[in-house]
N, C-alpha and C positions, 0 to 999 in steps of 0.2 A: 611716465618718463618725462624728464625735464628736456624739452626740445631745444631750448636755448643753449643749455650746456652741451647737449648732444651735438648740436651744430658746430659750436666752437671747438670742442675737443676733436671732433671728426675732421674739421678743417685743418687744425694744427697737425694732427697725426697724418693726414693725407699729404700735407706739405713735406713732412719728414720722410714719408714713404717715397714720394716722387723725387725728392732731393737725393735719397739713397739710390734710387733707380737710375737717375741721370748720372750721378757720380760713377755708378757701376758700369754704365755704358762706356765710359772712358777709362775705367780702371779695373783690371782683372782682380786686383786685391779686394776692392770693395764688392765686386760682383760675387766673389766667392763667399761672402757673408750675407747674401740676400735672404736666405731662409731664416737664420737666427736674427738678423737685423730686423727683418720685416715682422717676425713674430714678437720680437722685443718691443717694437714700436706699437704694435697692436695691444700687447700686454699693458704697456704704459697708458695707452688710450683708455683702457678699461679702468685702470687705477685712478686716473685723473677724473674720468666721468663719475665714478662712484664717490670719490672724496669731495668733488665740487657740488654735485647734484644733491648729495645728502638725502637720498630717498631711502626707501625700504630695501630689503634684500632682493625682491623680484625686480624692482626697477633698476637696481645697481647691476644685477646680473644681465638683464636684457640690454641695458644701455651699454655695458662693457662689450657684450657679444656683438651688438650692431655696430658700435663705433670701431671696434677692432676689425670686423669683417668688411665694413664699407671702405675704410682707409686702405686696407690691403687690396681689395678688389680694384680700386682706382690705381693704386701704385703698380700692381701686377699688370693691369691693363696698359699702362704706359710702357712697361717693360716688354709686353707682347708686341705693342705697336712699334717699338724700337728694334724688334727682332732678337732680343737678348734671351728670351725664354719661350718655350713652346706654348701655344694657346691652351693646351691641356692643363697647364699649371694654374690657370685662372681659377678653376673650380677647386682643385686640391689645395692650392696656396691660400685661397680665401677661406676655405673651411678650417684649415689649421690656424690661421690668424684669428678667425672668429672665436675659436676655442681659447686661444691665448687671451683675447679680449675678455672673454667670460671669466677666466681665471683672474685676470687683472681686476675685473669688477668685484669679484669675491674678496680679493686681497685689499682693494681699496675700501670696501665696506667694512671689512674686519678691522682695519687699522684706522678708520676715520675717527676723529675726535668725537667723543660723546658729549652731549649737552650736560652741563652741570645742573644738579637739582639743588635748589636752595629751599630751605624750609622755613 
């Protein structure tokens, strides 16, 4: 797994998750989209990890899963701290977002540019 790419993608996705959570703390309209928004951010984290890291399938799937799960865990943790969601959502939401990151990793790997072969 490419740790440099993992760190950068996870940091960016965490910033997006926390931004969404803070905006949702002040806006019911944003808060109503926490589930889809959070899983969408995690899915994109997986896509970006796989496309940037350009590793094999296993590395792309694991990187997407971990990046999507970590950013969601941190974002949901902030939301729990703010009192906007129950603590039980931390495990359930993180698991769902980790799966979204895994799917994103698969999509990113499947759509990544392939190196050209010159003969």
